VMD Tcl script that builds the backbone (N, CA, C; Angstrom):
set m [mol new atoms 291]
animate dup $m
set s [atomselect $m all]
$s set {name element resname resid chain x y z} {
  {N N MET 1 A -108.298 35.869 25.162}
  {CA C MET 1 A -109.138 36.946 24.729}
  {C C MET 1 A -109.504 36.713 23.274}
  {N N ARG 2 A -110.764 36.843 22.962}
  {CA C ARG 2 A -111.265 36.574 21.625}
  {C C ARG 2 A -111.407 37.875 20.856}
  {N N ARG 3 A -110.948 37.865 19.589}
  {CA C ARG 3 A -111.044 39.073 18.765}
  {C C ARG 3 A -112.221 38.936 17.818}
  {N N SER 4 A -112.844 40.013 17.514}
  {CA C SER 4 A -113.980 40.025 16.597}
  {C C SER 4 A -113.484 39.909 15.168}
  {N N VAL 5 A -114.171 39.075 14.381}
  {CA C VAL 5 A -113.823 38.904 12.974}
  {C C VAL 5 A -114.539 39.952 12.135}
  {N N ARG 6 A -115.619 40.468 12.666}
  {CA C ARG 6 A -116.403 41.454 11.945}
  {C C ARG 6 A -115.548 42.680 11.631}
  {N N GLY 7 A -115.635 43.162 10.405}
  {CA C GLY 7 A -114.874 44.336 10.013}
  {C C GLY 7 A -113.512 44.011 9.427}
  {N N SER 8 A -113.075 42.769 9.594}
  {CA C SER 8 A -111.754 42.421 9.079}
  {C C SER 8 A -111.833 41.550 7.826}
  {N N LYS 9 A -113.017 41.409 7.247}
  {CA C LYS 9 A -113.180 40.580 6.052}
  {C C LYS 9 A -112.308 41.086 4.909}
  {N N ALA 10 A -112.267 42.384 4.712}
  {CA C ALA 10 A -111.453 42.954 3.638}
  {C C ALA 10 A -109.977 42.643 3.851}
  {N N ALA 11 A -109.539 42.662 5.103}
  {CA C ALA 11 A -108.136 42.348 5.394}
  {C C ALA 11 A -107.835 40.886 5.071}
  {N N TRP 12 A -108.762 39.977 5.407}
  {CA C TRP 12 A -108.567 38.552 5.094}
  {C C TRP 12 A -108.550 38.323 3.595}
  {N N VAL 13 A -109.471 38.954 2.865}
  {CA C VAL 13 A -109.512 38.805 1.410}
  {C C VAL 13 A -108.211 39.312 0.797}
  {N N ALA 14 A -107.721 40.430 1.289}
  {CA C ALA 14 A -106.470 40.983 0.775}
  {C C ALA 14 A -105.304 40.036 1.072}
  {N N THR 15 A -105.296 39.448 2.260}
  {CA C THR 15 A -104.232 38.511 2.631}
  {C C THR 15 A -104.278 37.264 1.760}
  {N N LEU 16 A -105.477 36.703 1.574}
  {CA C LEU 16 A -105.624 35.511 0.741}
  {C C LEU 16 A -105.281 35.803 -0.715}
  {N N ALA 17 A -105.684 36.970 -1.196}
  {CA C ALA 17 A -105.366 37.339 -2.577}
  {C C ALA 17 A -103.863 37.471 -2.766}
  {N N ALA 18 A -103.201 38.049 -1.795}
  {CA C ALA 18 A -101.749 38.193 -1.880}
  {C C ALA 18 A -101.069 36.830 -1.882}
  {N N ALA 19 A -101.683 35.867 -1.207}
  {CA C ALA 19 A -101.120 34.517 -1.162}
  {C C ALA 19 A -101.526 33.693 -2.385}
  {N N GLY 20 A -102.345 34.266 -3.258}
  {CA C GLY 20 A -102.770 33.553 -4.455}
  {C C GLY 20 A -103.896 32.578 -4.202}
  {N N LEU 21 A -104.611 32.730 -3.110}
  {CA C LEU 21 A -105.674 31.794 -2.773}
  {C C LEU 21 A -107.056 32.273 -3.187}
  {N N VAL 22 A -107.173 33.486 -3.672}
  {CA C VAL 22 A -108.452 34.008 -4.127}
  {C C VAL 22 A -108.316 34.377 -5.592}
  {N N LEU 23 A -109.238 33.911 -6.394}
  {CA C LEU 23 A -109.230 34.247 -7.816}
  {C C LEU 23 A -110.206 35.392 -8.045}
  {N N ALA 24 A -109.692 36.541 -8.330}
  {CA C ALA 24 A -110.544 37.699 -8.540}
  {C C ALA 24 A -111.364 37.537 -9.805}
  {N N ASP 25 A -112.610 37.932 -9.736}
  {CA C ASP 25 A -113.532 37.914 -10.866}
  {C C ASP 25 A -113.743 36.522 -11.452}
  {N N ALA 26 A -113.495 35.468 -10.705}
  {CA C ALA 26 A -113.724 34.119 -11.203}
  {C C ALA 26 A -115.180 33.755 -10.956}
  {N N PRO 27 A -115.911 33.380 -12.016}
  {CA C PRO 27 A -117.309 33.011 -11.819}
  {C C PRO 27 A -117.397 31.682 -11.086}
  {N N PRO 28 A -118.473 31.450 -10.353}
  {CA C PRO 28 A -118.606 30.172 -9.661}
  {C C PRO 28 A -118.745 29.039 -10.660}
  {N N ALA 29 A -118.243 27.865 -10.302}
  {CA C ALA 29 A -118.345 26.712 -11.192}
  {C C ALA 29 A -119.800 26.292 -11.302}
  {N N GLN 30 A -120.230 26.020 -12.513}
  {CA C GLN 30 A -121.595 25.587 -12.750}
  {C C GLN 30 A -121.568 24.241 -13.434}
  {N N ALA 31 A -122.449 23.380 -13.006}
  {CA C ALA 31 A -122.522 22.044 -13.600}
  {C C ALA 31 A -122.892 22.174 -15.069}
  {N N GLY 32 A -122.207 21.393 -15.915}
  {CA C GLY 32 A -122.517 21.387 -17.335}
  {C C GLY 32 A -121.783 22.435 -18.133}
  {N N HIS 33 A -121.036 23.308 -17.483}
  {CA C HIS 33 A -120.271 24.331 -18.184}
  {C C HIS 33 A -118.791 24.036 -18.029}
  {N N GLU 34 A -118.112 23.861 -19.153}
  {CA C GLU 34 A -116.689 23.552 -19.109}
  {C C GLU 34 A -115.882 24.834 -19.043}
  {N N SER 35 A -114.788 24.778 -18.340}
  {CA C SER 35 A -113.895 25.923 -18.304}
  {C C SER 35 A -113.070 25.943 -19.580}
  {N N ALA 36 A -112.422 27.043 -19.840}
  {CA C ALA 36 A -111.596 27.155 -21.042}
  {C C ALA 36 A -110.480 26.124 -21.030}
  {N N ALA 37 A -109.985 25.780 -19.838}
  {CA C ALA 37 A -108.896 24.813 -19.742}
  {C C ALA 37 A -109.324 23.410 -20.160}
  {N N SER 38 A -110.619 23.097 -20.016}
  {CA C SER 38 A -111.066 21.750 -20.357}
  {C C SER 38 A -111.600 21.660 -21.787}
  {N N GLN 39 A -111.535 22.740 -22.528}
  {CA C GLN 39 A -111.967 22.717 -23.918}
  {C C GLN 39 A -110.986 21.883 -24.726}
  {N N PRO 40 A -111.520 21.082 -25.671}
  {CA C PRO 40 A -110.608 20.262 -26.473}
  {C C PRO 40 A -109.785 21.113 -27.426}
  {N N MET 41 A -108.626 20.575 -27.802}
  {CA C MET 41 A -107.806 21.230 -28.822}
  {C C MET 41 A -108.611 21.217 -30.118}
  {N N SER 42 A -108.338 22.149 -30.977}
  {CA C SER 42 A -109.063 22.178 -32.246}
  {C C SER 42 A -108.686 20.966 -33.088}
  {N N ARG 43 A -109.611 20.568 -33.920}
  {CA C ARG 43 A -109.394 19.440 -34.819}
  {C C ARG 43 A -108.170 19.685 -35.698}
  {N N GLU 44 A -108.050 20.905 -36.209}
  {CA C GLU 44 A -106.932 21.258 -37.082}
  {C C GLU 44 A -105.592 21.140 -36.359}
  {N N ARG 45 A -105.570 21.576 -35.100}
  {CA C ARG 45 A -104.328 21.517 -34.311}
  {C C ARG 45 A -103.921 20.062 -34.058}
  {N N VAL 46 A -104.884 19.225 -33.684}
  {CA C VAL 46 A -104.596 17.819 -33.414}
  {C C VAL 46 A -104.096 17.129 -34.679}
  {N N ILE 47 A -104.730 17.425 -35.802}
  {CA C ILE 47 A -104.314 16.817 -37.073}
  {C C ILE 47 A -102.889 17.240 -37.419}
  {N N ALA 48 A -102.589 18.523 -37.274}
  {CA C ALA 48 A -101.239 19.015 -37.585}
  {C C ALA 48 A -100.195 18.341 -36.693}
  {N N LEU 49 A -100.494 18.217 -35.401}
  {CA C LEU 49 A -99.556 17.568 -34.478}
  {C C LEU 49 A -99.350 16.097 -34.838}
  {N N ALA 50 A -100.439 15.388 -35.138}
  {CA C ALA 50 A -100.339 13.962 -35.473}
  {C C ALA 50 A -99.578 13.750 -36.779}
  {N N GLU 51 A -99.849 14.567 -37.786}
  {CA C GLU 51 A -99.155 14.403 -39.065}
  {C C GLU 51 A -97.656 14.633 -38.911}
  {N N LYS 52 A -97.298 15.600 -38.090}
  {CA C LYS 52 A -95.882 15.858 -37.849}
  {C C LYS 52 A -95.251 14.725 -37.038}
  {N N ARG 53 A -95.941 14.285 -35.978}
  {CA C ARG 53 A -95.409 13.257 -35.092}
  {C C ARG 53 A -95.235 11.916 -35.803}
  {N N TYR 54 A -96.227 11.517 -36.610}
  {CA C TYR 54 A -96.208 10.188 -37.233}
  {C C TYR 54 A -95.764 10.196 -38.692}
  {N N LYS 55 A -95.496 11.385 -39.245}
  {CA C LYS 55 A -95.069 11.507 -40.648}
  {C C LYS 55 A -96.020 10.731 -41.561}
  {N N ALA 56 A -97.311 11.026 -41.373}
  {CA C ALA 56 A -98.373 10.382 -42.139}
  {C C ALA 56 A -99.514 11.380 -42.297}
  {N N ARG 57 A -100.445 11.061 -43.189}
  {CA C ARG 57 A -101.579 11.944 -43.435}
  {C C ARG 57 A -102.781 11.441 -42.653}
  {N N VAL 58 A -103.471 12.350 -41.951}
  {CA C VAL 58 A -104.690 12.000 -41.233}
  {C C VAL 58 A -105.824 12.002 -42.254}
  {N N VAL 59 A -106.501 10.855 -42.388}
  {CA C VAL 59 A -107.591 10.748 -43.351}
  {C C VAL 59 A -108.959 10.780 -42.683}
  {N N ARG 60 A -108.970 10.654 -41.353}
  {CA C ARG 60 A -110.221 10.751 -40.607}
  {C C ARG 60 A -109.912 11.147 -39.168}
  {N N ALA 61 A -110.750 12.027 -38.597}
  {CA C ALA 61 A -110.576 12.466 -37.210}
  {C C ALA 61 A -111.948 12.589 -36.563}
  {N N ASP 62 A -112.159 11.834 -35.497}
  {CA C ASP 62 A -113.430 11.861 -34.767}
  {C C ASP 62 A -113.170 12.206 -33.312}
  {N N LEU 63 A -114.021 13.051 -32.739}
  {CA C LEU 63 A -113.928 13.431 -31.330}
  {C C LEU 63 A -115.024 12.712 -30.563}
  {N N SER 64 A -114.641 12.044 -29.461}
  {CA C SER 64 A -115.617 11.343 -28.629}
  {C C SER 64 A -115.137 11.363 -27.179}
  {N N GLN 65 A -115.902 10.725 -26.308}
  {CA C GLN 65 A -115.507 10.604 -24.901}
  {C C GLN 65 A -115.221 9.146 -24.597}
  {N N ASP 66 A -114.167 8.911 -23.791}
  {CA C ASP 66 A -113.882 7.542 -23.390}
  {C C ASP 66 A -114.695 7.199 -22.137}
  {N N GLU 67 A -114.473 6.016 -21.592}
  {CA C GLU 67 A -115.244 5.524 -20.446}
  {C C GLU 67 A -115.134 6.423 -19.226}
  {N N SER 68 A -114.004 7.099 -19.073}
  {CA C SER 68 A -113.795 7.957 -17.904}
  {C C SER 68 A -114.295 9.381 -18.116}
  {N N GLY 69 A -114.836 9.663 -19.296}
  {CA C GLY 69 A -115.347 10.998 -19.582}
  {C C GLY 69 A -114.338 11.915 -20.248}
  {N N ARG 70 A -113.132 11.424 -20.473}
  {CA C ARG 70 A -112.091 12.222 -21.120}
  {C C ARG 70 A -112.409 12.340 -22.611}
  {N N ARG 71 A -112.211 13.533 -23.176}
  {CA C ARG 71 A -112.436 13.744 -24.612}
  {C C ARG 71 A -111.219 13.264 -25.383}
  {N N VAL 72 A -111.472 12.467 -26.409}
  {CA C VAL 72 A -110.414 11.808 -27.153}
  {C C VAL 72 A -110.678 11.931 -28.646}
  {N N TYR 73 A -109.633 12.291 -29.399}
  {CA C TYR 73 A -109.702 12.242 -30.857}
  {C C TYR 73 A -109.228 10.860 -31.290}
  {N N GLN 74 A -109.976 10.244 -32.181}
  {CA C GLN 74 A -109.539 8.994 -32.791}
  {C C GLN 74 A -109.168 9.341 -34.229}
  {N N LEU 75 A -107.882 9.145 -34.549}
  {CA C LEU 75 A -107.349 9.551 -35.850}
  {C C LEU 75 A -107.003 8.329 -36.689}
  {N N ARG 76 A -107.382 8.355 -37.943}
  {CA C ARG 76 A -106.976 7.312 -38.894}
  {C C ARG 76 A -105.874 7.915 -39.736}
  {N N LEU 77 A -104.725 7.260 -39.768}
  {CA C LEU 77 A -103.552 7.769 -40.478}
  {C C LEU 77 A -103.200 6.885 -41.665}
  {N N LEU 78 A -102.593 7.509 -42.680}
  {CA C LEU 78 A -102.137 6.810 -43.874}
  {C C LEU 78 A -100.705 7.236 -44.157}
  {N N SER 79 A -99.789 6.235 -44.167}
  {CA C SER 79 A -98.383 6.540 -44.433}
  {C C SER 79 A -98.134 6.589 -45.941}
  {N N GLU 80 A -96.964 7.094 -46.327}
  {CA C GLU 80 A -96.586 7.136 -47.742}
  {C C GLU 80 A -96.475 5.728 -48.333}
  {N N GLN 81 A -96.195 4.747 -47.471}
  {CA C GLN 81 A -96.065 3.356 -47.918}
  {C C GLN 81 A -97.425 2.657 -48.016}
  {N N GLY 82 A -98.498 3.352 -47.665}
  {CA C GLY 82 A -99.839 2.782 -47.751}
  {C C GLY 82 A -100.330 2.114 -46.475}
  {N N LYS 83 A -99.560 2.197 -45.409}
  {CA C LYS 83 A -99.974 1.613 -44.131}
  {C C LYS 83 A -101.053 2.485 -43.505}
  {N N ILE 84 A -102.116 1.849 -42.997}
  {CA C ILE 84 A -103.215 2.562 -42.335}
  {C C ILE 84 A -103.274 2.091 -40.891}
  {N N TRP 85 A -103.380 3.022 -39.959}
  {CA C TRP 85 A -103.527 2.671 -38.556}
  {C C TRP 85 A -104.298 3.758 -37.833}
  {N N THR 86 A -104.721 3.436 -36.618}
  {CA C THR 86 A -105.519 4.353 -35.812}
  {C C THR 86 A -104.742 4.756 -34.565}
  {N N VAL 87 A -104.853 6.021 -34.208}
  {CA C VAL 87 A -104.205 6.570 -33.013}
  {C C VAL 87 A -105.263 7.308 -32.216}
  {N N ARG 88 A -105.216 7.139 -30.891}
  {CA C ARG 88 A -106.099 7.896 -30.003}
  {C C ARG 88 A -105.283 9.001 -29.350}
  {N N VAL 89 A -105.838 10.221 -29.324}
  {CA C VAL 89 A -105.130 11.390 -28.812}
  {C C VAL 89 A -106.007 12.104 -27.791}
  {N N ASP 90 A -105.444 12.391 -26.633}
  {CA C ASP 90 A -106.145 13.163 -25.607}
  {C C ASP 90 A -106.436 14.547 -26.161}
  {N N ALA 91 A -107.704 14.937 -26.188}
  {CA C ALA 91 A -108.107 16.204 -26.791}
  {C C ALA 91 A -107.631 17.422 -26.013}
  {N N ALA 92 A -107.410 17.266 -24.715}
  {CA C ALA 92 A -106.967 18.388 -23.894}
  {C C ALA 92 A -105.473 18.641 -23.993}
  {N N THR 93 A -104.686 17.561 -24.113}
  {CA C THR 93 A -103.234 17.705 -24.060}
  {C C THR 93 A -102.527 17.436 -25.375}
  {N N GLY 94 A -103.162 16.688 -26.273}
  {CA C GLY 94 A -102.520 16.312 -27.526}
  {C C GLY 94 A -101.640 15.082 -27.398}
  {N N ASP 95 A -101.611 14.456 -26.217}
  {CA C ASP 95 A -100.798 13.272 -25.983}
  {C C ASP 95 A -101.465 12.031 -26.583}
  {N N SER 96 A -100.656 11.163 -27.160}
  {CA C SER 96 A -101.162 9.887 -27.662}
  {C C SER 96 A -101.534 8.988 -26.488}
  {N N LEU 97 A -102.571 8.216 -26.686}
  {CA C LEU 97 A -103.015 7.295 -25.617}
  {C C LEU 97 A -102.677 5.874 -25.982}
}
mol reanalyze $m
mol bondsrecalc $m
mol representation Tube
mol addrep $m
């Protein structure tokens, strides 16, 4: 025996929402618009993290995209001993690459 689905849409939505499968008030994804989660970390935050991690001063910070489309900060660092080197940092996570 087949049951009608008509009239039970609200019940299905409520069931899916309870299971965490429906995001209430979530706008549809649009091409070219990044979600808040994919926004890069601020330049200031990345610099602070790098200076603490490497115990050096960031003298230059550039944001770009790598070949895969990932946003990456390229940081030029200067140590107290005068050593200069470059570090690449994932803009979304702050992880060194």
